[in-house]
Backbone as CSV, one residue per row, in Angstrom:
resi,resn,N_x,N_y,N_z,CA_x,CA_y,CA_z,C_x,C_y,C_z
1,MET,-77.714,68.330,-8.774,-77.485,69.694,-8.489,-76.765,69.894,-7.135
2,VAL,-75.920,70.700,-7.328,-75.145,71.106,-6.067,-75.182,72.623,-5.983
3,ILE,-75.639,72.811,-4.572,-75.625,74.409,-4.274,-74.975,74.708,-3.178
4,VAL,-74.031,75.732,-3.427,-73.067,76.141,-2.437,-73.426,77.723,-2.228
5,LEU,-73.648,77.993,-0.787,-73.960,79.177,-0.245,-72.699,79.612,0.591
6,TRP,-72.061,80.780,0.431,-70.813,81.175,1.105,-70.878,82.613,1.221
7,ASP,-70.190,83.103,2.332,-69.674,84.471,2.642,-68.425,84.605,2.248
8,GLY,-68.052,85.628,1.325,-66.719,85.972,0.960,-66.250,87.284,1.717
9,GLU,-65.056,87.491,2.042,-64.444,88.502,2.679,-62.977,88.764,2.225
10,ALA,-62.506,90.008,1.797,-61.297,90.139,1.354,-60.817,91.831,1.607
11,THR,-59.576,91.996,1.536,-59.203,93.384,1.416,-59.064,93.845,-0.046
12,ALA,-59.606,94.762,-0.463,-59.618,95.197,-1.880,-58.085,95.959,-2.205
13,ARG,-57.832,96.205,-3.306,-56.665,97.150,-3.567,-56.554,98.424,-3.107
14,ASP,-57.656,99.051,-2.626,-57.705,100.319,-2.014,-57.477,100.245,-0.504
15,GLY,-57.325,98.891,0.068,-57.253,98.772,1.406,-58.630,98.687,2.248
16,ARG,-59.637,98.705,1.581,-60.855,98.752,2.335,-61.552,97.207,2.177
17,PRO,-62.277,96.765,3.165,-62.847,95.611,3.016,-63.904,95.482,1.963
18,TYR,-64.027,94.184,1.475,-65.140,93.722,0.681,-65.794,92.534,1.194
19,ARG,-67.036,92.589,1.387,-67.840,91.389,1.952,-69.062,91.224,1.030
20,ASN,-69.221,89.851,0.565,-70.449,89.672,-0.157,-70.827,88.265,0.084
21,THR,-72.154,87.853,-0.208,-72.707,86.582,0.204,-73.076,86.134,-1.311
22,TYR,-72.415,84.792,-1.686,-72.764,84.057,-2.786,-73.598,82.935,-2.792
23,THR,-74.302,82.783,-3.821,-74.941,81.244,-4.045,-74.511,80.566,-5.517
24,TRP,-73.953,79.624,-5.548,-73.553,79.027,-6.726,-74.382,77.713,-6.912
25,TYR,-74.975,77.557,-8.162,-75.613,76.417,-8.489,-75.016,75.545,-9.649
26,PHE,-74.683,74.445,-9.410,-73.901,73.585,-10.348,-74.830,72.464,-10.722
27,ARG,-75.163,72.343,-12.086,-75.837,71.320,-12.452,-74.929,70.210,-13.011
28,MET,-74.881,68.983,-12.419,-73.922,67.938,-12.619,-74.374,66.935,-13.658
29,LYS,-73.543,66.365,-14.283,-73.768,65.164,-15.026,-72.363,64.540,-15.292
30,ASP,-72.418,62.971,-14.813,-71.308,62.107,-14.934,-70.080,62.629,-14.150
31,ASP,-70.367,63.359,-12.997,-69.312,63.910,-11.997,-68.607,65.172,-12.797
32,GLN,-69.326,65.844,-13.769,-68.958,67.127,-14.273,-69.767,68.237,-14.307
33,VAL,-69.368,69.304,-14.023,-70.338,70.422,-14.228,-70.749,70.784,-15.534
34,ILE,-72.087,70.918,-15.758,-72.568,71.185,-17.158,-73.063,72.339,-17.216
35,GLU,-73.569,73.172,-16.036,-74.111,74.277,-16.085,-73.854,75.122,-14.529
36,ALA,-73.543,76.121,-14.656,-73.289,76.934,-13.518,-73.976,78.484,-13.393
37,ILE,-74.557,78.661,-12.381,-75.339,79.946,-12.181,-74.742,80.557,-10.886
38,ALA,-74.579,81.739,-10.831,-74.130,82.294,-9.554,-74.985,83.617,-9.236
39,PHE,-75.252,83.809,-8.049,-76.109,84.934,-7.624,-75.039,85.564,-6.459
40,LEU,-75.204,87.080,-6.367,-74.422,87.811,-5.440,-75.180,89.134,-5.326
41,ASP,-74.840,89.878,-4.484,-75.425,91.284,-4.074,-74.620,92.131,-5.257
42,MET,-75.267,92.541,-6.146,-74.429,93.318,-7.378,-74.369,94.835,-6.611
43,SER,-75.092,95.251,-6.048,-74.757,96.791,-5.488,-73.526,96.666,-4.563
44,LYS,-73.161,95.598,-3.938,-71.808,95.531,-3.201,-70.816,95.577,-4.192
45,PHE,-70.896,94.512,-5.120,-70.002,94.314,-6.298,-69.564,95.551,-6.981
46,THR,-70.568,96.219,-7.316,-70.528,97.470,-8.236,-69.903,98.658,-7.293
47,GLU,-70.223,98.634,-6.059,-69.531,99.559,-5.197,-67.836,99.340,-5.054
48,LEU,-67.650,98.119,-5.012,-66.328,97.480,-5.062,-65.463,97.902,-6.465
49,TRP,-66.240,97.589,-7.394,-65.661,97.734,-8.783,-65.225,99.372,-9.174
50,THR,-66.370,100.037,-8.728,-66.214,101.554,-8.929,-65.025,102.025,-7.887
51,ARG,-64.876,101.681,-6.835,-63.659,101.919,-5.948,-62.413,101.481,-6.633
52,VAL,-62.209,100.424,-6.766,-60.761,99.917,-7.312,-60.463,100.005,-8.646
53,SER,-61.425,100.222,-9.615,-61.171,100.483,-10.927,-60.635,101.987,-11.317
54,HIS,-60.793,103.044,-10.302,-60.312,104.087,-10.207,-58.938,104.487,-9.306
55,SER,-58.497,103.312,-8.757,-57.497,103.476,-7.733,-56.059,102.987,-8.402
């Protein structure tokens, strides 16, 4: 199992910042990913999606 915790930051298409924290879990077998699960703050993502899908 490989666990990655990271903070992402970018400028969205509307010119405003987007920041979120992610945790990705990778189950490995023979040096290959066989399962991946990701967690993030969906309220921040939904707010971003709502902003940029209408611009």
